[in-house]
N, C-alpha and C positions, 0 to 999 in steps of 0.2 A: 760733424757738429752736433752737439746735443740740443734738445728742444727745451726752451725755457718758456716763461710766462708770455713774453711778447709773441712768440710763435703760436702758442695756443690761442692767444687773442686774435691773431691774424686769421687763423683757421675759423674761429667762430664768426668773425666778420664776413668772411667769404661764404660760409655756409648760409648766413642770414641773407646776403645779397642774392645768392642763387635760389634760395627758397622764395624770396620775393619775386624773382623773375619767373619761377615755375609755379606760382600759386594757382593760376587758372588751370594749368595742365593737371596738377595734382587733384584739384577739386573735380575736374571733368572725369578723371579716372575713377575717383571715389563715387561719382554719381552713378557709375555703371555697376559698382560692387558694394557700395556702402551708403553713407549719409551725405555725400557730396560736400563734406566740410574739411577734408584733410588738408587741403591747401590753405584755407583760411585759418585753421587751427595752428598749423605749423608756422605760418607767417606771423600770427599773433605771438607765438612763443619766441620766435627769433627776433621780432621787433623788441620784445622785452629784454632779450639778451643784448641787443645793440644799445638800448638805453642803459642797461646795467654797466656795460663797458664804458660808456661815455660819462657816467656819473661817478664811477669809482676811481679813486686815485691810483689804484694798482693792487696787485695781489702778490704776496711774498713768494708763493710757489705755484707751479702749474696745478698741483693738487687742490690748492685753495680755490683757484679759478674754476677748475672742473667741478668741484663740489657746489659752488654757488650757481654754476650753469645748470647742473642737474636739479637743484632745488627750485630755481626759477622756472625751468621748463615744466616741472610737475605742477607748479602753481598756475601757470598761464596757458598751457596747451589744453590741459584737461583730458578726460577720457583715457582710453587705452593708449593713445599716442603719447600723451603727457607722461603716463606711468612708464612706458617703454623708453622714451628718449631721456627722461629723468634718470632712470635706472642705468642707462648706458653711461652717462657722464658721472654718476655717483660711483659706479663700479670702477671706472677709470681713475677717479679721484682716490679711491681706496688703495689702488695699486701704486699710484704716484706718491702717495704719502707726503712726507715733508721734504722730499728731494728738491733741490733748486733747479735741476734740469733732468730731462728724461733721455736716456739713450735708446737705441733701437730695441734692445731686449726688453726694457721696461715698457716701451710702447707696445710691443707684441703682447706682453702679459696683460697690459691694460685693455687692449682690444679684445683679447681672449676672455677676460673677465666681463667686459661689456656684453659680448655675445652670450655668455652664460647667464647674465642678468636678463637678457631677452627671453632665453629659454625658461628661466625660473618664473618670470612674470607672465609670459604668454603661453607657455607649454607648447611652443611651436617646434616643428621638426621639418626636415627637408621634404619638399613637395606639398606643403600645406598652403602654398600661395600667400606668404607673408613676407615681411622684411627679412626674416631668417634666410630665405632663399637667395637673397643678394648679399646679406651680411656674412653668413657662414663661409661662402666661397672666398669672399674678400679677406677674411681673417686667415683662412687656410693658405691663400696665395701669399699674403704678407709674411706669414711664418716661414713658408717654404723658401721664398726668395731671400729673406733675411738670413736664413740658415745657410743658404748656398753661397752667398758672397758678402753678407754683412752690410750691404748698401741700403740705407733707408730710402733714398729717392727711388731706386729701382723696385724696392719692396712695395712702396706706395703705388707705383705705376702698375705693378702686377695685381695689387688689391683692387685698383680702379677697374682694370680690364675684367677681373673675375666678378666684381659686383655688377658691371654692365651686362655680362653674359647671364648672370643669375636673374637680374631684373627682367631681361628680355624673355627668359625661359618661363617666367610666371604667366605670360599671356596664354600659354597652352594648358595651364593647370586649372583644375577644378578646386575652388576654395574649400578648405576643410577646417578652418578656424575663423572665429569672429563672426560678425554679422553677415559678411559676404558668403559664408558657408550655407546660409539659408537659400541662396540662389541656385545652388546645385550646378547643373550644366550651363546655366545662364551666365555664370561667372567666367566661363571659358572665353578666350578671345580678347581679354583686357589685361594689361599689366597691373600688378598689384600696386596701389599707390604707396604703401609703406616700403615696398622694395624700391620704388622710384626715389622716395625721399632719402632712404638710407644710402642709396647710390650717390645722391647729391652730397651727402655727408662725407663719404669716402673720397669722392672726386675733389671736394674742397680741401680735404686733408692732403691729397696728392699735390694739389696746386700750391699749398702753403707749407705744411710741415715737410713734405717731400722736397720741395725746392730750397727750403732753408737748410736742410741737412747736407 
């Protein structure tokens, strides 16, 4: 089954719900390595997405919805997280184009473009203790599983597991990017909040896009 606008909408609603539930956890993690506002900022952005979904009559294509999502997140989250999450969805929208539905290959290309957007925006690489450390393994796992058997559901499950492993691995890392890098060794022992929130994004995709496929 191809992924259409209703499936993308379901993904966004699930992401918003999960971010709302994890808001305190995200801010607690950020209090150890940042400004203690990642949870509040993400929840503000996803609350705006929920309002957007409820007030709009519909989008003609997944690309249209992804583009509006990216623009809304840039306006409402603010800071580096707003730029990164906005870029994720805008890069996905560019790959989706005007297609009415997205197959597995297009989804893989969209997530790969989103990851490159994170690199372009944040200049992060593996081991820097950022969202990249969860996002990159998830994209790699999605690509590999999709190439192996072409099943979108299994590809998303693989991406979820890889994201979780990458998220957990950030606890042992010393931050090398962003404000948390100023803490040096004190940043060790805490999961990166961005890695946690991007894992929530991938998990929500597995539970919606993966189950719909």
